[in-house]
C-alpha positions in Angstrom: -15.9 13.4 -8.3 -13.8 16.6 -8.7 -12.4 17.7 -12.0 -8.8 17.2 -13.1 -6.9 20.5 -12.7 -6.5 22.4 -16.0 -2.7 22.4 -15.6 -2.7 18.6 -15.4 -4.8 18.3 -18.5 -2.4 20.6 -20.4 0.6 18.6 -19.2 -1.1 15.4 -20.4 -1.5 16.9 -23.9 2.3 16.7 -24.3 1.9 12.9 -24.1 -0.8 12.8 -26.8 -3.8 12.8 -24.4 -6.8 14.9 -25.4 -8.7 14.5 -22.1 -8.4 13.0 -18.6 -11.0 11.1 -16.6 -10.8 12.1 -12.9 -10.0 9.4 -10.3 -7.8 9.3 -7.2 -7.6 8.4 -3.6 -7.4 10.1 -0.3 -4.0 11.7 -0.8 -3.7 12.1 -4.6 -5.5 13.5 -7.6 -5.4 11.2 -10.6 -6.3 11.8 -14.3 -6.7 8.8 -16.6 -6.0 9.2 -20.3 -6.2 6.7 -23.1 -2.6 5.5 -22.7 -1.3 7.1 -19.5 -2.2 7.8 -15.9 -1.2 11.1 -14.4 -1.0 11.2 -10.6 -0.6 14.5 -8.6 1.0 13.3 -5.4 0.5 14.7 -1.9 2.3 17.9 -1.2 4.6 18.5 1.8 7.4 16.0 1.3 10.8 16.4 -0.3 11.6 15.7 -3.9 13.0 12.3 -3.2 9.8 11.3 -1.5 7.8 12.8 -4.3 9.5 10.4 -6.7 8.8 7.4 -4.6 6.4 5.6 -6.9 8.6 6.1 -9.9 11.4 4.4 -7.9 9.2 1.5 -6.8 7.9 0.8 -10.3 11.4 0.7 -11.7 12.4 -1.8 -9.1 9.4 -3.9 -10.0 10.2 -3.7 -13.7 13.7 -5.0 -13.2 12.8 -7.7 -10.6 9.4 -9.3 -11.6 9.0 -12.3 -13.9 7.2 -11.6 -17.2 3.7 -12.7 -16.1 3.8 -10.4 -13.0 5.5 -7.5 -14.8 2.5 -7.2 -17.1 0.3 -6.5 -14.1 2.3 -3.4 -13.0 2.3 0.0 -14.6 5.5 1.3 -16.3 7.0 4.4 -14.9 7.1 6.8 -17.9 8.2 10.1 -16.3 8.0 12.3 -13.3 7.6 16.1 -13.7 7.0 19.2 -11.6 4.2 21.6 -12.5 4.9 25.0 -10.9 1.3 25.5 -9.6 0.5 21.9 -8.6 3.7 20.0 -7.6 5.1 16.6 -8.6 3.2 14.5 -11.2 3.9 10.8 -11.7 3.2 9.6 -15.3 2.6 5.9 -15.6 1.4 3.6 -18.4 -2.4 2.8 -18.3 -3.2 -0.9 -17.7 -6.3 -2.6 -19.2 -9.3 -3.4 -17.2 -11.6 -1.9 -14.6 -11.8 -2.1 -10.8 -13.8 -5.2 -9.8 -17.2 -4.9 -8.2 -16.4 -7.8 -5.9 -13.7 -10.3 -5.1 -13.9 -13.8 -6.7 -12.1 -17.1 -6.2 -10.3 -16.6 -9.6 -9.1 -13.1 -8.6 -7.9 -14.4 -5.2 -5.9 -17.2 -6.8 -4.3 -14.8 -9.3 -3.5 -12.2 -6.6 -1.8 -14.9 -4.5 0.4 -15.9 -7.5 1.3 -12.3 -8.1 2.2 -11.7 -4.5 4.5 -14.8 -4.5 6.4 -13.3 -7.5 6.5 -9.8 -5.9 7.8 -11.1 -2.6 10.4 -13.1 -4.4 12.4 -10.0 -5.4 15.5 -10.2 -3.2 15.7 -7.3 -0.6 18.3 -6.3 2.0 17.4 -7.0 5.6 16.6 -3.3 6.5 13.4 -1.3 6.1 13.3 0.9 3.0 10.4 3.2 2.3 11.8 4.3 -1.1 11.8 7.9 -0.1 15.5 8.5 0.0 15.8 7.8 3.8 18.5 5.7 5.5 17.3 2.1 5.8 16.2 1.1 9.3 16.3 -1.9 11.5 12.9 -3.7 11.5 12.4 -3.7 15.3 13.2 0.0 15.6 10.9 0.7 12.7 8.0 -1.2 14.1 8.3 0.4 17.6 8.8 4.0 16.3 5.8 3.6 13.9 3.6 2.3 16.7 4.6 5.1 19.1 4.0 7.7 16.4 0.5 6.4 15.7 -0.2 6.2 19.4 0.7 9.8 19.9 -1.7 10.9 17.2 -4.5 8.8 18.5 -4.0 9.7 22.2 -4.9 13.2 21.3 -8.4 12.2 20.0 -9.4 9.0 21.9 -9.9 8.1 25.5 -11.1 5.3 27.8 -11.3 1.8 26.2 -10.1 3.1 22.9 -6.9 4.5 24.4 -6.4 1.1 26.2 -6.8 -0.7 22.9 -4.2 1.5 21.2 -1.8 1.0 24.2 -2.3 -2.7 23.9 -1.3 -2.6 20.2 1.9 -0.7 21.1 2.8 -3.1 23.9 2.3 -6.0 21.5 4.7 -4.4 19.0 7.3 -3.6 21.7 7.2 -7.1 23.1 7.8 -8.6 19.7 10.7 -6.2 18.9 12.3 -6.8 22.3 12.6 -10.6 21.8 13.0 -10.8 18.0 16.4 -12.1 16.9 17.5 -11.2 13.4 15.3 -10.2 10.5 12.4 -12.4 9.4 13.2 -11.6 5.8 11.9 -8.5 4.1 10.1 -8.2 0.8 8.5 -5.4 -1.3 4.9 -5.0 -0.1 2.2 -3.0 -1.9 0.7 -2.1 1.5 -2.5 -0.8 0.1 -4.2 -3.7 -1.6 -8.0 -3.4 -2.0 -10.6 -3.9 -4.7 -10.0 -0.2 -5.7 -6.4 -0.9 -6.5 -7.0 -4.0 -8.7 -8.0 -4.1 -12.3 -9.8 -7.0 -14.0 -11.1 -7.9 -17.4 -13.5 -10.9 -18.0 -12.9 -11.9 -14.4 -9.1 -12.1 -14.6 -6.5 -9.9 -12.9 -5.0 -7.4 -15.4 -3.4 -4.9 -13.2 -2.3 -3.8 -9.7 -2.1 0.0 -9.3 -1.3 2.7 -6.8 2.1 1.8 -5.4 2.5 5.0 -3.4 2.5 3.2 -0.1 4.9 0.4 -1.1 8.0 -0.3 1.0 10.1 -3.2 2.2 8.6 -5.0 5.1 7.8 -8.5 6.4 5.4 -10.3 4.0 3.1 -10.6 7.0 2.3 -6.9 6.8 0.8 -7.4 3.3 -1.4 -10.2 4.6 -2.5 -8.3 7.6 -4.0 -5.7 5.2 -5.5 -8.4 3.0 -7.1 -10.0 6.1 -8.8 -6.6 6.8 -9.8 -5.6 3.4 -10.4 -8.9 1.5 -11.2 -11.0 4.6 -13.6 -13.5 3.0 -11.0 -14.4 0.4 -8.0 -14.3 2.7 -7.6 -18.1 2.9 -7.9 -18.4 -0.9 -5.1 -15.9 -1.4 -2.9 -17.7 1.2 -3.5 -21.0 -0.6 -2.4 -19.6 -3.9 0.5 -17.8 -2.3 1.8 -21.0 -0.9 4.5 -19.7 1.5 4.0 -20.2 5.3 3.6 -17.1 7.4 4.8 -16.3 10.9 1.5 -16.1 12.9 3.0 -14.0 15.8 4.4 -11.5 13.3 1.1 -11.5 11.5 -0.6 -10.5 14.8 2.0 -7.7 15.3 1.5 -6.4 11.8 -2.2 -6.6 12.1 -2.2 -4.5 15.3 0.2 -2.0 13.9 -1.8 -1.7 10.7 -5.1 -1.2 12.7 -3.8 1.8 14.5 -2.3 3.2 11.3 -5.7 3.0 9.6 -7.4 4.3 12.7 -5.3 7.5 13.0 -5.8 8.1 9.2 -9.6 7.8 9.3 -10.4 8.7 12.9 -13.7 10.4 12.0 -15.1 7.4 10.1 -16.9 5.6 12.9 -17.8 2.4 11.0 -14.2 2.1 9.8 -12.8 2.8 13.3 -15.1 0.1 14.7 -13.5 -2.4 12.3 -10.1 -1.5 13.7 -11.4 -1.9 17.3 -12.7 -5.4 16.4 -9.4 -6.3 14.8 -7.4 -5.1 17.8 -9.6 -7.1 20.2 -9.0 -10.2 18.1 -5.2 -10.0 18.2 -4.6 -8.7 21.7 
């Protein structure tokens, strides 16, 4: 794992941190201190987009009930470092990433998602990046077409047909959908790596950089992919019926989103192929 940039460590000292443990995902560098987490976000976006996660965490702090609010980091500050870019500063939550999913963890995740999805939202897509809210159907189709354009440059044959089938599924749904199915805040990146546990119980849900408003089915399309063996357990705890047709649409859209992001990871791509075959 790469080292935390010196400039980030120096910035952390202003918050009383003596050292940072390196962490991070595909698009960010993360330094973990004793009381805070410092995330250097992906470059190339405007300042409103840079501050997205701060904006999301503040929305959660004001909207979640107490039991769920304790599972979400607190946005402490956002700052620009001249040589690095924008840094998100969050509170550090207790616990460690779990080695495996469990029935207890699935049950507690379902209860958290019910609370998260209970925060009232307007009937338009909001990615929390300062953009104008968009109609759901237009958003789904434009996203699918964008992902298809990226993939068509690198895939062919049956793969291209699978991608085209996903786009057709999205178009067909959007063309006949009447009104909004109800939008919620979705984490949109749930995986074991973004959960924290202590003594087998859920203590935190981190990395809200992908969060947006969307149908609840999008959240569960991702859970079905990443936590598949425990999908039914999460659904039982969640306790709110899903729209199976919209779940298929979100699953197809998410599959091509993942595919275009990790096109060189063949085992991962094969998982997306299998998912698309199952929903088309």
